[in-house]
N, CA, C and O atoms as CSV, one atom per row, in Angstrom:
chain,resi,resn,atom,element,x,y,z
A,1,MET,N,N,0.834,-1.332,0.008
A,1,MET,CA,C,-0.244,-0.163,-0.185
A,1,MET,C,C,0.845,1.320,-0.196
A,1,MET,O,O,2.040,1.165,-0.447
A,2,GLY,N,N,0.394,2.427,0.040
A,2,GLY,CA,C,0.824,3.671,-0.041
A,2,GLY,C,C,1.338,4.553,0.979
A,2,GLY,O,O,1.187,4.053,2.094
A,3,ARG,N,N,1.767,5.432,0.995
A,3,ARG,CA,C,2.733,6.193,1.809
A,3,ARG,C,C,1.480,7.974,2.071
A,3,ARG,O,O,1.301,8.701,1.094
A,4,LEU,N,N,1.003,8.229,3.079
A,4,LEU,CA,C,0.233,9.314,3.061
A,4,LEU,C,C,0.803,10.276,3.740
A,4,LEU,O,O,0.560,10.028,4.921
A,5,GLY,N,N,1.613,11.524,3.639
A,5,GLY,CA,C,1.897,12.366,4.298
A,5,GLY,C,C,0.892,13.576,4.594
A,5,GLY,O,O,0.272,13.924,3.589
A,6,MET,N,N,0.586,14.322,5.809
A,6,MET,CA,C,0.002,14.898,6.261
A,6,MET,C,C,0.745,16.021,6.725
A,6,MET,O,O,1.689,15.703,7.448
A,7,LEU,N,N,0.526,17.845,6.423
A,7,LEU,CA,C,0.743,18.330,7.105
A,7,LEU,C,C,-0.262,19.482,7.768
A,7,LEU,O,O,-1.097,20.135,7.143
A,8,LEU,N,N,0.056,19.574,9.326
A,8,LEU,CA,C,-1.458,20.290,9.108
A,8,LEU,C,C,-0.985,21.042,10.527
A,8,LEU,O,O,-0.366,20.723,11.542
A,9,PHE,N,N,-1.789,22.486,9.875
A,9,PHE,CA,C,-0.795,23.814,10.781
A,9,PHE,C,C,-2.317,23.625,12.226
A,9,PHE,O,O,-1.854,23.353,13.333
A,10,ALA,N,N,-3.566,23.730,12.189
A,10,ALA,CA,C,-4.500,24.073,12.997
A,10,ALA,C,C,-4.800,23.565,14.226
A,10,ALA,O,O,-4.547,22.422,14.607
A,11,SER,N,N,-5.178,24.170,14.657
A,11,SER,CA,C,-5.326,24.109,16.169
A,11,SER,C,C,-6.250,22.739,16.171
A,11,SER,O,O,-6.058,22.106,15.133
A,12,PRO,N,N,-7.192,22.119,17.050
A,12,PRO,CA,C,-7.704,21.380,17.055
A,12,PRO,C,C,-9.235,21.629,17.805
A,12,PRO,O,O,-10.010,20.675,17.878
A,13,VAL,N,N,-9.573,22.825,18.295
A,13,VAL,CA,C,-10.556,23.042,18.764
A,13,VAL,C,C,-10.615,24.670,17.890
A,13,VAL,O,O,-11.682,25.164,18.254
A,14,GLN,N,N,-10.045,25.467,17.103
A,14,GLN,CA,C,-10.410,26.375,16.456
A,14,GLN,C,C,-10.847,25.978,14.674
A,14,GLN,O,O,-11.442,26.678,13.854
A,15,HIS,N,N,-10.386,24.861,14.566
A,15,HIS,CA,C,-10.602,24.871,12.725
A,15,HIS,C,C,-11.438,23.660,12.473
A,15,HIS,O,O,-11.117,22.548,12.893
A,16,ARG,N,N,-12.435,23.879,11.833
A,16,ARG,CA,C,-12.967,22.397,11.319
A,16,ARG,C,C,-12.183,21.211,10.324
A,16,ARG,O,O,-12.361,20.014,10.102
A,17,ILE,N,N,-10.960,22.543,9.745
A,17,ILE,CA,C,-10.033,21.155,8.888
A,17,ILE,C,C,-9.416,19.991,9.521
A,17,ILE,O,O,-9.187,18.905,8.987
A,18,VAL,N,N,-9.066,20.512,11.277
A,18,VAL,CA,C,-8.764,19.078,11.618
A,18,VAL,C,C,-9.673,18.233,11.287
A,18,VAL,O,O,-9.271,17.330,10.553
A,19,GLU,N,N,-11.173,18.204,11.681
A,19,GLU,CA,C,-11.841,16.930,11.535
A,19,GLU,C,C,-11.669,16.023,9.691
A,19,GLU,O,O,-11.826,14.858,9.326
A,20,THR,N,N,-11.357,17.064,9.107
A,20,THR,CA,C,-11.377,16.623,7.581
A,20,THR,C,C,-10.160,16.181,8.030
A,20,THR,O,O,-10.238,14.954,8.076
A,21,ALA,N,N,-8.879,16.613,8.449
A,21,ALA,CA,C,-7.300,15.633,8.669
A,21,ALA,C,C,-7.940,14.031,9.147
A,21,ALA,O,O,-7.991,12.996,8.482
A,22,VAL,N,N,-8.325,14.264,10.363
A,22,VAL,CA,C,-8.687,13.063,10.761
A,22,VAL,C,C,-9.677,11.936,9.845
A,22,VAL,O,O,-9.270,10.798,9.609
A,23,ASP,N,N,-10.834,12.367,9.444
A,23,ASP,CA,C,-11.663,11.613,8.415
A,23,ASP,C,C,-10.427,10.929,7.166
A,23,ASP,O,O,-10.609,9.716,7.060
A,24,LEU,N,N,-9.640,11.277,6.543
A,24,LEU,CA,C,-8.810,11.432,5.250
A,24,LEU,C,C,-7.551,10.302,6.397
A,24,LEU,O,O,-7.587,9.151,5.963
A,25,ALA,N,N,-6.818,10.396,7.319
A,25,ALA,CA,C,-6.430,9.670,7.662
A,25,ALA,C,C,-6.612,8.636,8.288
A,25,ALA,O,O,-5.690,7.838,8.461
A,26,ALA,N,N,-8.008,8.408,8.822
A,26,ALA,CA,C,-8.358,7.007,9.022
A,26,ALA,C,C,-8.829,6.405,7.983
A,26,ALA,O,O,-8.708,5.184,7.889
A,27,ALA,N,N,-9.517,7.223,6.911
A,27,ALA,CA,C,-9.957,6.281,5.930
A,27,ALA,C,C,-8.853,5.642,4.827
A,27,ALA,O,O,-9.013,4.650,4.116
A,28,ALA,N,N,-7.833,6.416,4.905
A,28,ALA,CA,C,-6.619,6.018,4.534
A,28,ALA,C,C,-5.975,4.636,5.349
A,28,ALA,O,O,-5.547,3.580,4.884
A,29,ALA,N,N,-6.081,5.051,6.576
A,29,ALA,CA,C,-5.432,3.778,7.212
A,29,ALA,C,C,-6.326,2.553,6.929
A,29,ALA,O,O,-5.737,1.589,6.440
A,30,ARG,N,N,-7.768,2.417,7.175
A,30,ARG,CA,C,-8.312,1.416,6.932
A,30,ARG,C,C,-8.337,0.791,5.696
A,30,ARG,O,O,-8.793,-0.351,5.643
A,31,GLN,N,N,-7.839,1.452,4.472
A,31,GLN,CA,C,-7.705,1.211,3.571
A,31,GLN,C,C,-6.431,0.717,2.967
A,31,GLN,O,O,-6.196,0.780,1.760
A,32,GLY,N,N,-5.479,0.137,4.021
A,32,GLY,CA,C,-4.197,-0.373,4.341
A,32,GLY,C,C,-2.653,0.472,4.462
A,32,GLY,O,O,-1.565,0.214,4.977
A,33,HIS,N,N,-3.389,1.918,3.471
A,33,HIS,CA,C,-2.147,2.812,3.642
A,33,HIS,C,C,-1.271,3.410,5.027
A,33,HIS,O,O,-1.787,3.686,6.110
A,34,SER,N,N,0.027,3.514,4.716
A,34,SER,CA,C,0.432,4.175,5.991
A,34,SER,C,C,0.538,5.529,5.814
A,34,SER,O,O,0.821,6.110,4.767
A,35,VAL,N,N,0.211,6.177,7.274
A,35,VAL,CA,C,-0.445,7.461,7.274
A,35,VAL,C,C,0.433,8.134,8.246
A,35,VAL,O,O,0.599,7.571,9.328
A,36,THR,N,N,1.141,9.488,7.973
A,36,THR,CA,C,2.045,10.518,8.917
A,36,THR,C,C,1.441,11.454,9.225
A,36,THR,O,O,1.360,11.804,8.047
A,37,MET,N,N,0.952,12.169,9.701
A,37,MET,CA,C,0.835,13.677,9.729
A,37,MET,C,C,1.695,14.291,10.839
A,37,MET,O,O,1.669,14.096,12.055
A,38,PHE,N,N,2.561,15.188,9.992
A,38,PHE,CA,C,3.270,16.192,10.271
A,38,PHE,C,C,2.782,17.449,11.292
A,38,PHE,O,O,2.105,18.184,10.572
A,39,LEU,N,N,2.824,17.917,12.421
A,39,LEU,CA,C,2.027,18.713,13.822
A,39,LEU,C,C,2.473,19.881,13.612
A,39,LEU,O,O,3.170,19.955,14.624
A,40,LEU,N,N,2.679,21.209,12.911
A,40,LEU,CA,C,3.150,22.518,13.237
A,40,LEU,C,C,2.403,23.581,14.034
A,40,LEU,O,O,1.202,23.370,14.198
A,41,ALA,N,N,2.768,24.355,14.397
A,41,ALA,CA,C,2.418,25.420,14.982
A,41,ALA,C,C,1.311,25.514,16.228
A,41,ALA,O,O,1.671,25.711,17.389
A,42,ASP,N,N,-0.120,25.344,15.824
A,42,ASP,CA,C,-0.998,25.216,16.689
A,42,ASP,C,C,-1.509,23.586,16.400
A,42,ASP,O,O,-2.330,23.034,17.133
A,43,GLY,N,N,-1.051,23.101,15.532
A,43,GLY,CA,C,-1.283,21.636,15.037
A,43,GLY,C,C,-0.885,20.412,16.712
A,43,GLY,O,O,-1.367,19.615,17.518
A,44,VAL,N,N,0.234,21.077,16.313
A,44,VAL,CA,C,0.848,20.120,18.004
A,44,VAL,C,C,-0.306,19.819,18.573
A,44,VAL,O,O,-0.647,18.639,18.657
A,45,TYR,N,N,-0.913,20.604,18.945
A,45,TYR,CA,C,-2.186,20.303,20.251
A,45,TYR,C,C,-3.334,19.309,19.764
A,45,TYR,O,O,-4.336,19.066,20.436
A,46,CYS,N,N,-3.067,18.776,18.533
A,46,CYS,CA,C,-4.070,17.599,18.155
A,46,CYS,C,C,-3.080,16.538,18.760
A,46,CYS,O,O,-3.732,15.494,18.768
A,47,SER,N,N,-1.888,16.296,19.247
A,47,SER,CA,C,-1.168,15.013,19.965
A,47,SER,C,C,-1.420,15.149,21.218
A,47,SER,O,O,-1.102,14.203,21.939
A,48,SER,N,N,-2.135,16.496,21.920
A,48,SER,CA,C,-1.786,15.994,23.698
A,48,SER,C,C,-2.777,14.694,24.086
A,48,SER,O,O,-3.686,14.383,23.317
A,49,ARG,N,N,-2.557,14.015,25.232
A,49,ARG,CA,C,-2.665,13.440,25.939
A,49,ARG,C,C,-4.135,14.516,26.634
A,49,ARG,O,O,-5.052,13.899,27.175
A,50,ALA,N,N,-4.198,15.734,26.566
A,50,ALA,CA,C,-5.399,16.229,27.389
A,50,ALA,C,C,-6.376,16.299,26.390
A,50,ALA,O,O,-7.523,16.597,26.723
A,51,LEU,N,N,-6.093,16.060,25.158
A,51,LEU,CA,C,-7.591,15.859,24.331
A,51,LEU,C,C,-8.453,14.880,25.352
A,51,LEU,O,O,-9.481,15.381,25.809
A,52,LEU,N,N,-8.186,13.788,25.674
A,52,LEU,CA,C,-8.883,12.970,26.379
A,52,LEU,C,C,-9.839,13.790,27.505
A,52,LEU,O,O,-10.490,13.294,28.425
A,53,SER,N,N,-9.769,14.530,27.307
A,53,SER,CA,C,-10.612,15.270,28.929
A,53,SER,C,C,-11.793,16.089,27.939
A,53,SER,O,O,-12.532,16.866,28.544
A,54,ALA,N,N,-11.908,16.002,27.063
A,54,ALA,CA,C,-12.963,16.601,25.947
A,54,ALA,C,C,-13.918,15.748,25.918
A,54,ALA,O,O,-13.838,14.521,25.980
A,55,PRO,N,N,-14.954,16.496,25.809
A,55,PRO,CA,C,-16.526,15.399,25.381
A,55,PRO,C,C,-16.087,14.227,24.604
A,55,PRO,O,O,-15.218,14.463,23.764
A,56,GLU,N,N,-16.331,13.516,24.664
A,56,GLU,CA,C,-16.316,12.335,23.951
A,56,GLU,C,C,-17.088,12.286,22.279
A,56,GLU,O,O,-16.953,11.423,21.411
A,57,GLU,N,N,-17.652,13.155,22.263
A,57,GLU,CA,C,-17.846,13.643,20.602
A,57,GLU,C,C,-17.234,14.571,20.006
A,57,GLU,O,O,-17.510,14.924,18.860
A,58,SER,N,N,-16.503,14.977,20.581
A,58,SER,CA,C,-15.953,15.742,20.286
A,58,SER,C,C,-14.431,15.427,19.191
A,58,SER,O,O,-13.638,14.646,19.717
A,59,VAL,N,N,-14.034,15.932,17.860
A,59,VAL,CA,C,-13.051,16.006,17.108
A,59,VAL,C,C,-12.048,15.258,18.194
A,59,VAL,O,O,-11.530,14.151,18.044
A,60,LEU,N,N,-11.936,15.977,19.108
A,60,LEU,CA,C,-10.691,15.453,19.939
A,60,LEU,C,C,-10.192,14.201,20.136
A,60,LEU,O,O,-9.026,13.807,20.164
A,61,HIS,N,N,-11.291,13.589,20.277
A,61,HIS,CA,C,-11.298,12.112,20.785
A,61,HIS,C,C,-11.162,11.155,19.942
A,61,HIS,O,O,-10.582,10.086,20.128
A,62,ARG,N,N,-11.929,11.684,18.592
A,62,ARG,CA,C,-11.763,10.854,17.036
A,62,ARG,C,C,-9.945,10.691,16.631
A,62,ARG,O,O,-9.353,9.813,16.002
A,63,ILE,N,N,-9.378,12.123,17.398
A,63,ILE,CA,C,-7.945,12.282,16.849
A,63,ILE,C,C,-7.173,10.706,17.961
A,63,ILE,O,O,-6.316,9.901,17.597
A,64,ALA,N,N,-7.778,10.766,19.072
A,64,ALA,CA,C,-6.964,10.068,19.896
A,64,ALA,C,C,-7.665,8.838,19.681
A,64,ALA,O,O,-7.367,7.991,20.523
A,65,GLY,N,N,-8.429,8.498,18.900
A,65,GLY,CA,C,-8.710,7.280,18.133
A,65,GLY,C,C,-8.537,6.774,17.311
A,65,GLY,O,O,-9.057,5.701,17.003
A,66,LEU,N,N,-7.273,7.766,16.327
A,66,LEU,CA,C,-6.992,6.905,15.176
A,66,LEU,C,C,-6.335,5.652,15.390
A,66,LEU,O,O,-6.048,5.037,16.417
A,67,PRO,N,N,-6.188,5.451,14.332
A,67,PRO,CA,C,-5.682,3.618,14.465
A,67,PRO,C,C,-4.096,4.049,14.838
A,67,PRO,O,O,-3.592,5.098,14.438
A,68,ALA,N,N,-3.290,2.903,15.802
A,68,ALA,CA,C,-1.856,3.321,15.447
A,68,ALA,C,C,-0.883,3.046,14.348
A,68,ALA,O,O,0.314,2.846,14.552
A,69,SER,N,N,-1.385,3.046,13.311
A,69,SER,CA,C,-0.741,3.267,11.803
A,69,SER,C,C,-0.957,4.278,11.456
A,69,SER,O,O,-0.286,4.668,10.501
A,70,VAL,N,N,-1.923,5.153,12.006
A,70,VAL,CA,C,-1.546,6.844,11.663
A,70,VAL,C,C,-0.482,7.528,13.002
A,70,VAL,O,O,-0.805,7.725,14.173
A,71,GLU,N,N,0.514,7.719,12.501
A,71,GLU,CA,C,1.474,8.460,13.093
A,71,GLU,C,C,1.605,9.891,13.212
A,71,GLU,O,O,1.358,10.615,12.248
A,72,LEU,N,N,2.019,10.402,14.452
A,72,LEU,CA,C,1.238,11.793,14.867
A,72,LEU,C,C,2.842,12.152,15.080
A,72,LEU,O,O,3.487,11.479,15.884
A,73,VAL,N,N,3.601,13.446,14.190
A,73,VAL,CA,C,5.022,13.682,14.333
A,73,VAL,C,C,4.564,15.008,14.677
A,73,VAL,O,O,3.566,15.403,14.075
A,74,ASN,N,N,5.272,16.018,15.802
A,74,ASN,CA,C,5.459,17.045,16.207
A,74,ASN,C,C,6.070,17.735,15.419
A,74,ASN,O,O,6.751,17.096,14.616
A,75,CYS,N,N,6.106,19.346,15.290
A,75,CYS,CA,C,7.551,20.201,15.070
A,75,CYS,C,C,8.060,20.038,16.873
A,75,CYS,O,O,7.344,20.297,17.840
A,76,GLY,N,N,9.264,19.617,16.893
A,76,GLY,CA,C,9.347,19.561,18.592
A,76,GLY,C,C,9.582,20.979,18.833
A,76,GLY,O,O,9.471,21.412,19.980
A,77,THR,N,N,9.901,21.755,17.851
A,77,THR,CA,C,10.184,23.240,18.642
A,77,THR,C,C,9.093,23.806,18.607
A,77,THR,O,O,9.028,24.747,19.398
A,78,CYS,N,N,7.792,23.546,17.747
A,78,CYS,CA,C,6.369,23.935,18.049
A,78,CYS,C,C,6.174,23.621,19.677
A,78,CYS,O,O,6.221,24.494,20.544
A,79,ALA,N,N,5.947,22.213,19.918
A,79,ALA,CA,C,5.723,21.397,20.709
A,79,ALA,C,C,6.394,22.366,22.001
A,79,ALA,O,O,5.849,23.373,22.450
A,80,ARG,N,N,7.572,21.854,22.420
A,80,ARG,CA,C,8.342,22.573,23.437
A,80,ARG,C,C,8.044,24.175,23.641
A,80,ARG,O,O,7.977,24.682,24.760
A,81,PHE,N,N,7.891,24.830,22.550
A,81,PHE,CA,C,7.137,26.412,22.791
A,81,PHE,C,C,6.034,26.250,23.243
A,81,PHE,O,O,5.764,26.991,24.188
A,82,ARG,N,N,5.044,25.344,22.838
A,82,ARG,CA,C,3.693,25.087,23.633
A,82,ARG,C,C,3.769,24.300,24.917
A,82,ARG,O,O,2.713,24.087,25.512
A,83,GLY,N,N,4.738,23.911,25.338
A,83,GLY,CA,C,4.885,23.242,26.872
A,83,GLY,C,C,4.780,21.423,26.468
A,83,GLY,O,O,4.903,20.572,27.349
A,84,LEU,N,N,4.571,21.127,25.210
A,84,LEU,CA,C,4.439,19.820,25.119
A,84,LEU,C,C,5.568,18.640,25.037
A,84,LEU,O,O,6.425,18.477,24.168
A,85,GLU,N,N,5.289,17.828,26.271
A,85,GLU,CA,C,6.709,17.016,26.309
A,85,GLU,C,C,6.210,15.819,25.881
A,85,GLU,O,O,4.997,15.611,25.882
A,86,GLU,N,N,7.047,14.965,25.497
A,86,GLU,CA,C,7.116,13.477,25.294
A,86,GLU,C,C,5.968,12.659,25.686
A,86,GLU,O,O,5.171,12.035,24.986
A,87,GLU,N,N,6.066,12.816,27.164
A,87,GLU,CA,C,5.221,12.347,28.371
A,87,GLU,C,C,3.893,12.509,28.368
A,87,GLU,O,O,3.128,11.668,28.839
A,88,GLU,N,N,3.427,13.872,27.708
A,88,GLU,CA,C,2.226,14.704,27.327
A,88,GLU,C,C,1.416,14.363,26.313
A,88,GLU,O,O,0.322,14.874,26.077
A,89,LEU,N,N,2.214,13.060,25.400
A,89,LEU,CA,C,1.078,13.100,24.385
A,89,LEU,C,C,0.923,11.781,24.439
A,89,LEU,O,O,1.383,10.989,25.262
A,90,LEU,N,N,-0.003,11.523,23.169
A,90,LEU,CA,C,-0.913,10.763,23.147
A,90,LEU,C,C,0.168,9.060,22.499
A,90,LEU,O,O,1.396,9.106,22.567
A,91,PRO,N,N,-0.339,8.145,22.108
A,91,PRO,CA,C,0.792,6.959,22.496
A,91,PRO,C,C,1.479,6.665,21.204
A,91,PRO,O,O,2.576,6.128,21.056
A,92,HIS,N,N,0.580,7.144,20.212
A,92,HIS,CA,C,1.265,7.275,18.457
A,92,HIS,C,C,1.822,8.293,18.020
A,92,HIS,O,O,1.921,8.499,16.811
A,93,ALA,N,N,2.254,9.054,18.872
A,93,ALA,CA,C,2.414,10.537,18.850
A,93,ALA,C,C,4.071,10.759,19.212
A,93,ALA,O,O,4.434,10.050,20.151
A,94,ARG,N,N,5.043,11.551,18.674
A,94,ARG,CA,C,6.184,12.195,19.228
A,94,ARG,C,C,6.275,13.409,18.875
A,94,ARG,O,O,5.641,13.978,17.986
A,95,ASN,N,N,7.212,13.902,19.694
A,95,ASN,CA,C,7.918,15.081,19.178
A,95,ASN,C,C,9.189,14.757,18.159
A,95,ASN,O,O,10.071,13.967,18.496
A,96,GLY,N,N,9.196,15.424,16.919
A,96,GLY,CA,C,9.968,15.173,15.909
A,96,GLY,C,C,11.149,16.182,15.598
A,96,GLY,O,O,11.687,16.869,16.467
A,97,THR,N,N,11.410,16.189,14.564
A,97,THR,CA,C,12.675,17.685,13.884
A,97,THR,C,C,12.241,18.186,12.659
A,97,THR,O,O,11.318,17.540,12.162
A,98,LEU,N,N,12.709,19.328,11.908
A,98,LEU,CA,C,12.149,19.409,10.504
A,98,LEU,C,C,12.759,18.206,9.768
A,98,LEU,O,O,12.570,18.214,8.552
A,99,GLU,N,N,13.211,17.534,10.097
A,99,GLU,CA,C,14.352,16.843,9.310
A,99,GLU,C,C,12.811,15.415,8.809
A,99,GLU,O,O,12.538,14.846,7.752
A,100,ASP,N,N,12.316,15.376,9.935
A,100,ASP,CA,C,11.515,13.955,10.040
A,100,ASP,C,C,10.261,14.602,8.841
A,100,ASP,O,O,9.518,13.873,8.185
A,101,LEU,N,N,10.279,16.249,8.777
A,101,LEU,CA,C,9.717,16.445,7.900
A,101,LEU,C,C,9.723,16.366,6.140
A,101,LEU,O,O,8.886,16.187,5.255
A,102,VAL,N,N,11.237,16.620,6.240
A,102,VAL,CA,C,11.921,16.578,4.915
A,102,VAL,C,C,11.881,14.915,4.461
A,102,VAL,O,O,11.492,14.732,3.307
A,103,ASP,N,N,12.193,13.861,5.139
A,103,ASP,CA,C,12.134,12.291,5.114
A,103,ASP,C,C,10.728,12.462,4.601
A,103,ASP,O,O,10.663,12.515,3.373
A,104,LEU,N,N,9.267,12.588,5.431
A,104,LEU,CA,C,8.298,12.591,4.934
A,104,LEU,C,C,8.157,13.166,3.679
A,104,LEU,O,O,7.671,12.286,2.968
A,105,LEU,N,N,8.284,13.939,3.185
A,105,LEU,CA,C,8.222,14.463,1.913
A,105,LEU,C,C,8.752,13.875,0.933
A,105,LEU,O,O,8.141,13.829,-0.135
A,106,SER,N,N,9.978,13.306,1.071
A,106,SER,CA,C,10.873,12.453,-0.010
A,106,SER,C,C,10.430,10.852,-0.009
A,106,SER,O,O,10.791,10.149,-0.953
A,107,ASP,N,N,9.551,10.231,1.193
A,107,ASP,CA,C,9.275,9.025,1.011
A,107,ASP,C,C,7.936,8.650,0.724
A,107,ASP,O,O,7.675,7.555,0.225
A,108,CYS,N,N,6.724,9.837,1.126
A,108,CYS,CA,C,5.499,10.026,0.932
A,108,CYS,C,C,5.445,9.545,-0.590
A,108,CYS,O,O,6.374,9.666,-1.389
A,109,ASP,N,N,3.826,8.811,-0.934
A,109,ASP,CA,C,3.361,8.684,-2.061
A,109,ASP,C,C,2.742,9.967,-2.606
A,109,ASP,O,O,2.950,10.498,-3.697
A,110,ARG,N,N,1.819,10.408,-1.469
A,110,ARG,CA,C,1.064,11.835,-1.728
A,110,ARG,C,C,1.124,12.622,-0.722
A,110,ARG,O,O,1.283,12.160,0.408
A,111,PHE,N,N,1.023,13.777,-0.918
A,111,PHE,CA,C,1.124,14.604,0.353
A,111,PHE,C,C,0.029,15.917,0.230
A,111,PHE,O,O,-0.310,16.438,-0.832
A,112,LEU,N,N,-0.390,16.276,1.471
A,112,LEU,CA,C,-1.401,17.205,1.830
A,112,LEU,C,C,-0.790,18.185,2.821
A,112,LEU,O,O,-0.187,17.900,3.856
A,113,GLY,N,N,-1.058,19.408,2.317
A,113,GLY,CA,C,-0.370,20.394,3.655
A,113,GLY,C,C,-2.144,21.025,3.649
A,113,GLY,O,O,-2.944,21.179,2.727
A,114,LEU,N,N,-2.225,21.241,4.966
A,114,LEU,CA,C,-4.109,21.160,5.697
A,114,LEU,C,C,-3.730,22.482,7.307
A,114,LEU,O,O,-3.500,22.306,8.503
A,115,THR,N,N,-3.877,23.947,6.234
A,115,THR,CA,C,-3.488,24.774,6.889
A,115,THR,C,C,-4.564,25.438,7.748
A,115,THR,O,O,-4.134,25.894,8.808
A,116,GLY,N,N,-5.705,25.570,7.548
A,116,GLY,CA,C,-6.910,25.671,8.304
A,116,GLY,C,C,-7.299,27.260,7.827
A,116,GLY,O,O,-8.131,27.889,8.482
A,117,GLU,N,N,-6.736,27.771,6.816
A,117,GLU,CA,C,-6.594,28.829,6.005
A,117,GLU,C,C,-7.481,29.115,4.737
A,117,GLU,O,O,-7.364,28.581,3.634
A,118,GLY,N,N,-8.653,30.339,5.232
A,118,GLY,CA,C,-9.605,30.172,3.908
A,118,GLY,C,C,-9.238,29.672,3.048
A,118,GLY,O,O,-9.953,29.547,2.054
């Protein structure tokens, strides 16, 4: 199967684009594709264990419920600036580097950039 890369800038509580990203990632994973979401800026909040305290019907629980085949990789600088350390992340998330983003861009079959902007 293929590898889908996604770049997500949007906060999970401010932009509906996060719902679209979660739906795309879940659908691709169900079809057997490898999915990596690289999270920048406020998008790093999508990887936080704090999501689990949100109401169950929210997109936040859907992010936490993504299959383990969907990897969440934070820009480590963005995460540290926002106070997210490794131990505060969901099990299928990690703080990475921009080198991880470069590797993703070179290794994936398709790449989507989801900014949450107009």
